C-alpha positions in Angstrom: -21.8 59.6 -82.8 -20.3 62.9 -81.6 -18.3 63.2 -78.3 -21.3 65.1 -76.9 -23.7 62.4 -77.9 -21.5 59.7 -76.4 -21.2 61.6 -73.1 -24.9 62.0 -73.0 -25.4 58.3 -73.6 -23.0 57.4 -70.8 -24.8 59.7 -68.4 -28.1 58.2 -69.4 -26.8 54.7 -69.0 -25.4 55.5 -65.5 -28.6 57.2 -64.4 -30.6 54.2 -65.5 -28.3 51.9 -63.6 -28.5 54.1 -60.5 -32.3 54.3 -60.6 -32.5 50.5 -61.0 -30.1 49.9 -58.1 -31.9 52.5 -55.9 -35.3 50.8 -56.6 -33.9 47.5 -55.6 -32.3 48.9 -52.4 -35.6 50.3 -51.3 -37.0 46.8 -51.3 -33.9 45.3 -49.6 -33.3 47.8 -46.7 -35.4 49.0 -43.8 -36.9 52.5 -43.7 -34.5 55.3 -42.8 -31.4 53.7 -44.3 -31.7 55.5 -47.6 -31.8 59.3 -48.0 -32.2 61.1 -51.3 -32.4 64.6 -49.7 -29.9 67.0 -51.1 -28.9 68.4 -47.7 -28.3 64.9 -46.3 -26.1 64.0 -49.3 -24.2 67.3 -49.3 -23.3 66.8 -45.6 -21.6 63.6 -46.4 -19.8 64.6 -49.6 -17.3 67.4 -48.8 -14.3 66.5 -46.7 -11.6 68.9 -45.4 -9.9 69.0 -48.8 -10.2 71.6 -51.6 -11.9 69.2 -54.0 -15.6 69.7 -54.8 -17.8 66.5 -54.8 -19.7 65.3 -57.8 -23.5 65.0 -57.3 -24.6 61.6 -56.1 -28.1 60.2 -56.1 -28.4 58.8 -52.5 -26.9 58.6 -49.1 -26.9 55.1 -47.5 -26.8 54.8 -43.7 -26.5 51.1 -42.9 -26.8 49.9 -39.3 -25.6 46.3 -39.7 -22.9 44.4 -41.6 -25.7 42.5 -43.4 -27.1 45.8 -44.7 -23.7 46.8 -46.0 -23.5 43.4 -47.7 -26.9 43.9 -49.4 -25.9 47.5 -50.5 -22.7 46.4 -52.2 -24.2 43.3 -53.8 -26.9 45.4 -55.4 -24.6 48.2 -56.4 -22.2 45.7 -57.9 -25.0 44.0 -59.9 -25.8 47.3 -61.5 -22.2 48.6 -61.7 -23.1 51.6 -59.6 -20.2 53.5 -57.9 -20.1 53.5 -54.1 -18.1 56.0 -52.1 -17.5 55.0 -48.4 -17.8 57.9 -46.0 -16.5 57.9 -42.4 -16.7 61.3 -40.7 -15.4 63.6 -43.5 -12.2 64.6 -41.8 -9.9 63.5 -44.8 -7.5 66.1 -46.2 -6.7 64.6 -49.6 -10.2 64.0 -51.2 -9.9 60.3 -50.6 -13.6 59.9 -50.0 -14.8 62.7 -52.3 -17.4 61.4 -54.8 -16.2 61.8 -58.4 -19.3 60.6 -60.3 -22.9 59.7 -59.7 -23.7 56.8 -57.4 -24.1 56.2 -53.7 -22.4 57.5 -50.6 -22.2 54.7 -48.0 -21.7 56.2 -44.5 -20.5 54.0 -41.7 -21.6 56.5 -39.0 -24.4 54.2 -37.7 -21.9 51.3 -37.4 -20.8 52.8 -34.1 -20.7 50.0 -31.5 -17.8 48.9 -29.3 -18.3 45.1 -29.5 -15.7 43.7 -27.1 -12.9 44.8 -24.8 -10.5 41.9 -23.9 -8.3 43.0 -21.0 -6.2 39.8 -21.1 -5.5 39.9 -24.9 -5.4 43.7 -24.6 -7.6 44.1 -27.6 -10.8 46.0 -28.5 -13.2 45.1 -31.3 -15.2 48.0 -32.8 -17.4 48.8 -35.7 -16.0 51.2 -38.3 -18.1 54.2 -37.4 -16.8 54.5 -33.8 -15.2 57.8 -33.0 -11.4 57.2 -32.4 -11.3 59.1 -29.1 -14.3 57.1 -27.8 -12.2 54.0 -27.9 -9.8 55.5 -25.4 -12.7 56.6 -23.2 -14.0 53.1 -23.2 -10.7 51.3 -22.3 -9.2 53.9 -19.9 -10.9 52.3 -16.9 -8.9 49.1 -17.5 -5.5 50.9 -17.6 -5.2 50.6 -21.3 -5.1 52.9 -24.3 -5.3 52.9 -28.1 -2.1 54.5 -29.2 -2.8 56.1 -32.7 -4.2 59.6 -32.0 -4.5 61.8 -35.0 -5.3 65.5 -34.3 -8.8 64.7 -35.5 -9.3 61.9 -33.0 -12.2 63.6 -31.3 -14.2 63.8 -34.6 -12.8 61.1 -36.9 -13.9 57.5 -37.1 -11.7 54.4 -36.7 -12.8 53.3 -40.2 -11.5 56.5 -41.7 -8.3 56.2 -39.7 -7.8 52.7 -41.1 -8.6 53.8 -44.6 -5.7 56.3 -44.6 -3.4 54.5 -42.1 -3.6 57.6 -39.8 -0.8 58.4 -37.4 -0.9 61.1 -34.8 1.2 62.3 -31.9 2.2 59.0 -30.4 3.2 57.2 -33.6 6.9 58.1 -33.0 6.9 55.5 -30.3 3.9 53.3 -30.8 3.5 53.3 -34.6 0.8 54.3 -37.0 -2.7 52.7 -37.4 -1.4 49.6 -39.2 0.7 48.7 -36.2 -2.4 48.5 -34.0 -4.7 46.6 -36.3 -4.9 42.9 -35.7 -8.0 41.9 -37.7 -10.6 43.4 -40.0 -14.0 42.4 -41.2 -14.4 43.7 -44.8 -17.4 43.6 -47.2 -16.1 43.3 -50.7 -17.5 44.9 -53.8 -19.7 41.8 -54.6 -21.2 41.8 -51.2 -19.2 38.9 -49.8 -17.6 39.2 -46.4 -14.1 38.3 -45.4 -12.1 38.4 -42.1 -8.4 39.2 -42.2 -5.8 38.6 -39.6 -6.4 37.1 -36.1 -6.7 38.3 -32.5 -3.0 37.5 -31.9 0.2 39.6 -32.2 1.9 36.9 -34.2 0.2 35.6 -37.4 2.0 34.4 -40.6 -0.8 32.3 -42.0 -1.0 33.4 -45.6 -0.4 36.8 -47.1 -0.8 39.9 -44.8 -4.1 41.0 -46.2 -4.9 43.1 -43.2 -2.0 45.5 -44.1 -3.3 45.6 -47.7 -6.6 47.0 -46.5 -5.1 49.5 -44.1 -4.3 52.6 -46.1 -6.3 51.5 -49.2 -8.7 54.4 -49.0 -11.8 52.4 -49.6 -10.6 51.1 -53.0 -10.6 47.4 -52.1 -13.6 46.9 -49.8 -15.6 48.5 -47.0 -14.1 47.9 -43.5 -17.0 47.3 -41.1 -15.3 45.9 -38.0 -11.7 46.0 -36.6 -9.9 44.3 -33.7 -7.3 46.7 -32.4 -4.3 46.2 -30.2 -4.3 48.1 -26.9 -1.3 49.1 -24.8 -0.8 49.6 -21.0 -1.6 53.2 -20.3 1.5 55.0 -19.0 1.1 56.2 -15.4 3.9 58.7 -15.7 4.8 61.3 -18.4 7.3 64.2 -18.6 7.1 67.1 -21.1 9.8 69.2 -22.5 9.5 72.2 -24.9 12.4 73.6 -26.9 12.4 77.1 -28.4 14.5 77.9 -31.5 14.8 81.0 -33.8 14.8 79.3 -37.2 12.8 76.5 -38.7 15.8 74.4 -39.7 16.9 74.5 -36.0 14.0 72.3 -35.2 15.5 69.7 -37.5 18.8 70.0 -35.6 16.8 69.6 -32.4 15.3 66.4 -33.6 18.7 65.1 -34.5 19.8 65.9 -31.0 16.8 64.0 -29.6 17.6 61.0 -31.7 21.3 61.2 -30.6 20.3 61.1 -27.0 19.0 57.6 -27.5 15.9 58.5 -25.5 12.7 57.2 -27.1 10.1 60.0 -26.9 6.4 59.1 -27.0 5.6 62.5 -28.6 7.9 64.8 -30.7 6.0 67.6 -32.4 6.9 70.9 -34.1 4.8 74.0 -34.4 5.2 77.6 -35.3 5.6 80.0 -32.4 2.1 81.3 -31.5 1.4 84.6 -29.8 -0.3 82.8 -26.9 3.0 81.3 -25.9 4.9 84.6 -26.0 2.2 86.3 -24.0 2.0 83.6 -21.3 3.5 84.3 -17.9 5.1 80.9 -17.9 7.1 81.1 -21.1 7.5 84.9 -21.8 10.7 85.2 -19.8 12.6 82.4 -21.6 11.4 82.4 -25.2 13.7 85.3 -26.5 13.6 85.5 -30.3 12.1 82.1 -30.8 9.9 81.6 -33.8 9.5 77.8 -33.6 9.1 75.2 -30.9 9.4 71.5 -30.3 6.9 69.8 -28.0 8.3 66.5 -26.7 7.0 64.0 -24.2 8.3 60.8 -22.6 6.4 58.2 -20.8 6.9 55.3 -18.5 8.8 54.8 -15.2 11.9 56.6 -16.4 10.1 59.6 -17.9 11.6 62.2 -15.6 15.2 61.0 -16.2 14.6 60.8 -19.9 13.2 64.4 -19.9 16.4 65.6 -18.3 18.4 63.9 -21.0 16.2 65.5 -23.7 16.6 68.9 -22.1 20.4 68.6 -22.2 20.3 67.3 -25.8 18.2 70.3 -27.0 20.4 72.8 -25.2 23.5 71.2 -26.8 22.3 72.5 -30.2 21.4 76.0 -29.0 17.7 75.6 -28.1 16.1 77.0 -25.0 14.6 74.0 -23.3 12.1 74.0 -20.5 10.5 71.1 -18.6 6.8 71.6 -18.1 5.4 69.9 -15.0 2.0 71.6 -14.5 -0.6 69.2 -16.0 -2.8 72.2 -17.1 0.1 73.8 -18.9 0.8 70.5 -20.6 -2.8 70.1 -21.7 -2.7 73.7 -23.0 0.4 73.1 -25.1 -1.1 70.0 -26.6 -4.3 71.8 -27.4 -2.2 74.5 -29.2 -0.6 71.8 -31.3 -3.9 70.2 -32.1 -5.5 73.4 -33.2 -2.4 75.0 -34.8 -2.2 78.4 -36.3 -5.4 79.2 -38.2 -5.1 79.3 -42.0 -5.7 82.8 -43.5 -9.2 83.0 -44.9 -8.2 85.6 -47.6 -5.7 83.3 -49.4 -5.5 80.4 -51.8 -3.6 77.4 -50.5 -1.8 74.3 -51.5 -1.0 71.8 -48.7 0.3 68.3 -48.1 1.9 66.0 -45.6 5.2 64.7 -47.1 7.5 62.8 -44.8 11.3 62.7 -45.1 14.1 60.8 -43.4 15.2 62.4 -40.1 18.8 62.8 -41.4 17.4 65.1 -44.1 14.9 67.0 -42.0 16.8 70.2 -41.2 17.8 70.6 -44.9 14.3 69.9 -46.1 12.8 72.5 -43.8 15.2 75.1 -45.3 14.1 73.9 -48.7 10.5 74.6 -48.0 11.4 78.1 -46.9 13.3 78.6 -50.1 10.4 77.4 -52.2 8.1 79.9 -50.6 10.5 82.8 -50.7 11.4 82.4 -54.4 7.7 82.7 -55.3 6.7 85.4 -52.9 4.4 83.0 -51.0 3.8 82.5 -47.3 3.7 79.1 -45.6 2.8 77.3 -42.4 4.0 74.0 -41.0 3.1 71.9 -38.1 4.7 68.5 -37.9 5.1 65.1 -36.4 8.9 65.8 -36.6 9.8 62.8 -34.6 9.0 60.7 -37.7 9.7 63.4 -40.3 6.0 63.9 -41.2 5.3 67.6 -42.1 1.9 69.1 -42.5 2.7 72.1 -44.7 0.7 74.7 -46.7 1.7 77.5 -49.1 -0.5 80.6 -49.4 -1.1 83.2 -52.1 -3.3 86.2 -51.3 -6.7 86.3 -53.1 -6.2 90.1 -53.4 -3.5 89.4 -56.0 -5.0 86.4 -57.7 -8.7 86.3 -58.9 -8.5 82.5 -59.4 -6.4 79.7 -58.0 -2.9 80.5 -59.1 -0.6 78.1 -60.9 2.2 79.3 -58.7 0.8 77.3 -55.8 0.8 74.1 -57.9 4.4 74.8 -58.8 5.4 75.2 -55.2 3.6 72.1 -54.1 5.1 70.1 -57.0 8.6 71.2 -56.2 8.1 70.3 -52.5 6.9 66.8 -53.4 9.8 66.3 -55.9 12.3 67.5 -53.4 10.9 65.1 -50.8 11.1 62.1 -53.2 14.6 63.1 -54.2 15.9 62.6 -50.6 14.1 59.3 -50.0 10.9 60.7 -48.6 7.3 60.0 -49.4 4.4 61.9 -50.9 2.2 61.4 -47.9 2.8 60.2 -44.4 -0.8 59.8 -43.2 -3.3 61.9 -45.3 -3.4 59.5 -48.2 -3.2 59.9 -52.0 -6.9 60.6 -52.7 -7.3 63.2 -55.5 -4.6 65.4 -54.3 -1.6 63.3 -55.1 -2.7 60.8 -57.7 -0.7 62.5 -60.4 2.5 62.0 -58.4 2.1 58.4 -57.3 4.0 56.8 -60.2 6.9 59.2 -59.5 7.3 57.5 -56.1 6.4 53.8 -56.7 7.1 53.5 -60.5 4.7 52.6 -63.3 5.2 48.8 -63.0 4.4 48.9 -59.3 1.4 51.0 -59.9 0.1 48.6 -62.5 0.5 45.7 -60.1 -1.5 47.6 -57.6 -4.2 48.2 -60.1 -4.3 44.5 -60.8 -4.9 43.9 -57.1 -7.8 46.4 -57.3 -9.3 44.4 -60.2 -9.1 41.2 -58.2 -11.1 42.7 -55.3 -13.3 45.0 -57.3 -13.6 43.7 -60.9 -16.3 46.2 -61.9 -14.5 49.1 -60.3 -17.4 50.3 -58.2 -15.5 51.2 -55.1 -14.3 54.8 -54.9 -13.7 55.2 -58.6 -11.8 58.1 -60.1 -8.9 57.8 -57.5 -5.4 56.5 -57.8 -6.2 52.9 -58.7 
């Protein structure tokens, strides 16, 4: 048999299995859960990454945990791939279909099941929009701390899949620090519950943390009990303007040295809107970068004064912002960021580095771009060293995606690893970084993680083609 014949045979076998599974699903699920329309499938296949999805045969829209259980049991019986889909806001291709099979969307699992104001917990289904959790608990003086920039459109299930962070993680931690318990449907259709509704729990292995950040490779998260925090009644905001990107790193070192714990510490490239604003135009000077810092709690104002002094001690122009509308405007600028050029190829990522190495690493990124004649953009959760960076090459000079971008991205990743950093702070490995994972964790560690994958998903039906 030739390679071509073998490939055709595999495709035929897969198609037969998919058809058989789909036929069985039609008998097992109510009307409206299954869609085979191309437009429906396409709308649930392309995330925010650069990776193109493989064609899949059906979109599945379960409304109950039992329906998810039936779907996985039937798919597993026929060894048909299942790609779990939240809201498509991923940046690394973590949910991108890589072969034929089914897309399982959690968007109809969208109920807030319980709010417990004494335990300070909320129990939600996986398809709930992250920002809607805060809308629901705000009346009780509580909030859910992790707040990625996509919170208004991303689902909590997707945030759990990638262990998302956000603005407030510098003080309150990332998603895993707010997940107490999960309900997960495994590949064979069985259902498990991990963790408890308590802060302390050392009964057995910490399986909850294993699922957080696992990118849909081990099971389908359908419910989560999340930790809430008292909503701060007082905040204070400081912005610091600096001329060079590495000066933002020095500013962060000064913030850490002040021993004030900010609740937000962000960096963004200086935007024209700031220079043109009546509030900031008189003080910005030759600034090209800015830090956006916030404190919360009863001592917020005093902490802001300390942070202002700390920033000024390293040459930054620091301004305390007290107008709530101006504060909201600054945070919206950070969320939206500087638009990427539409006439350029890009390579991006979200490496994270130790704060002690941040200033030098920012200068390294500048050097990587300049040596190759590339432009770049960075916004960052600098308070925890997490950088959202992108290199650009003009399409006017390159007809197809240029290898020079891959070289720049590869060098940035290797430089981050060399100083004790990580490939990804919150976007996940997905398709984008699978080639580099062994460089960080080692081949033996990677094989052990693959062994865990085989325990939970022996037939490998969950999100195949990714890093495990």
